[in-house]
C-alpha positions, 0 to 999 in steps of 0.5 A: 415142234409139232407132233409131226415132227416129234413122231417121224424124229421119236421114230428116226431114234427107235430105227438105230436104238442101240447103235453105235451112230456116224457123225454125219447120219440123220440120227446123230442130231439124237445123241443129245450125251454124246457118248455116239451110240443110241441108248436110254437116256437119248432115248427120254430126252427125246422123250422128254420135249415132247409137245403140249397137247392142247384139247379145245374145249370146244370142239370136245363140248360141240362134238358132245353135244351132237352125239347126243342128237 
């Protein structure tokens, strides 16, 4: 999952947070516990799916060198 997809999924989940959902809606895929409502456990489950943060140390190092000039 890319960061863009993850952020869009998170925003979609937040719009439905606390509401009962229609099983045919786009938000139904985020009802991880299957209780028909987007609640705290669904939110925490989505947060656990966060993509890893990757740091390119060569880019960071070169940007630090350019700042010193």
